[in-house]
Steps between C-alpha positions, in 0.01 A plus 500: 500500500758780520584418864532128421727583208736699718486238775710273276764754399851358476777748570796409279805719550682526170793739466644626172863595559637787300856371449699527176275481198616416149166589338570872521361736240698565188634851457216694332558561130335818374294489186597747227306817451157394377357433252756239400487217247684170544550288189642162404426156355375248754507121453201337328409130502316511166673780310844650442454752782263759644610855418372683809466867588372599846446866582464610862313824561546728800131465594540127574365379166686301236441390144679236298530364150614150400600379155529123457793457262451234233130448572231554231261792533353605734827492691474814713341567838459807719423539867416775746486502879674609818837444665632517858832433667545243776571639846843333491719335241453720191220286355274668243146357492270558202138401443339544161157446353493123550576551874815284478784621719846529350819568690826670402812568705632855463872432459589860424340816365573362153406131534215286628491119503186287463439258789282189515138494619621460860716814469816287507808516278482289183825304489565459128754576231222684312462874523222640721625858519345816358708815458390862517468675165624852435146635467173380648221364279172687470177302547380356169307187589224303332324310776211258479289477696545817702284539811445814702258744656344726236305819552373762259457843651516857370524379139813293569567134567753372755623143549678381818682182396465233769847342514695827509252756628592732212233764441487540122304743282300315234559611142190546280585233243431134426220365720489805725142578398383146591678520834352840575144402402510176700619695802229765471230232481626314807614772738268595784645846562738736321865418552436149633790263431418172321727204428574489127692258280648613170769405253716807523817675392675709764724761344573872529239738365457874520329611819178699499702809583702430185838584651652155555476131422364275774439121517145441379267211424399442139200261526539275197209271587233518770427171677292551814399736780332420831487594865808394693837598637862424422678249724768653717823542310849429628623693801766448763337367816605612845648256746298613800124531561437263210372142521735273308352172376742206513539338157828308528675344800840329494486469121150346488180675389238560770146392416269783605162407653184588310341620824625587844828647615779526244857441620700820517657775706444865585753735656324776692682831541308551825732363769682292238249219538496191278186300431419222261393144448621174355150431372351388832658644813568865569857623533595802708828669573719805459767595249786743449637635172846628415498578132477167323558302820204381708492361854211325676496514880201287596237278341181366657282244323155371582456123513172433327435154360526544124288247313519664159800431279733763366611669821874554539512628858798294617701544180443876500608546861810286441583703190461833676777406741742492205408834340761775499407734213217604271430656161193623310466470122183681403219303667729219620687473830784252547669390823856364501729316740846610610658378174247683285303186409128544435290360784150633437313705245189708562272702273245777535167336417 
C-alpha cells in the first residue's frame, strides 16, 4: 500500500517569495513591572458598564474582578487563570476558569485594549481600554465552583487550582474538615493528588511559618472529590515540532473528521521539513524562517482518490502559496498574506 501511495505522488513546485512584507511585527511594547493591575469600565449590553480589574502576575497567572454597574445583586464576578503574550504584535491572551480565551492589545506599559474573540480590533466609539493603576491588587476572590488537585500530607492540605496552576495552602476553616475526611477515605496512598471541587475564597493568610501573608484557599463549601487530573492550562505553543490542526481556511471554518487524518501542518526542525495534510492527501515540503517571515521552497502532494467529504487539499495548497508571515497566540497559529490578511488558522488539539 505504501509503494502504491508513493507511485502517485504529484510534485508541485510552489515558491514563496520573500519580497516586501507589510505584515511585519509591531515594535514590542514591554509590560510594566509585575504584578500590575489594569482597570476601567468596559461596555455592557445589559447594564451601565462592567467595572473591570485585571491583575497580571509575574508567574504567568492572572486574576480579575468584574462589577456590573446598575445590575441587581449578585452583580460581581471573579476569575483566575493564566496569561501569555503572542509571539508578535503585542497581543495578551488570557484563559480563565471557563476556558474562554480573551485578547487584549498592549498599547503601552500603562494601557491595554480589549479585542474581539478573533483577537481583532473592535471598531467602536465605546471605550475598550484598561489603564494601569498606581498599585497592584492583591488576590481576594470568591470563586464557585473551584476545581483543583488536592492532597493532604504531613498535617497540611494543598490545592493546585486547575486554570492557573497556583499551588495554594488550604486554611483550616469552613468545610476543610469535610474536604480532608473525604480525601483520606478515597486516597490509595499518602500524598496522592485527587481532583476536588469546592466553593472557595482565595485571599492572603498567614503562612505556617508565620512570617508573611501568602495567597491561600479558604474552603467555604466542599462539593466533590474523585480521581482525575486537571486539563492542560494555557501555554504558548511553539511553532516547530508541533502538529497544528487546521480550523479555519480563507475565512471559513474547517469541519474536522471524526476519524482518520485531520487537516493540518507540522514544521520539523530537522532539515526544515514540512509535512501535513488537507484531510486526505499527504503534503511534504521544506520551509525557511526569518523572524516572522516564512518561505516555502517545495511542496509534494500525494494523489489519492478522496471519497470522504471534508478534505481541503486543493484549497490548503493554494492558500499556502500566498502565506508570507505567521503568529502564535497561545495555542493558536495564524498565517497571513503579504498585506497582513488572515489566510488560515490552526490550533493545538
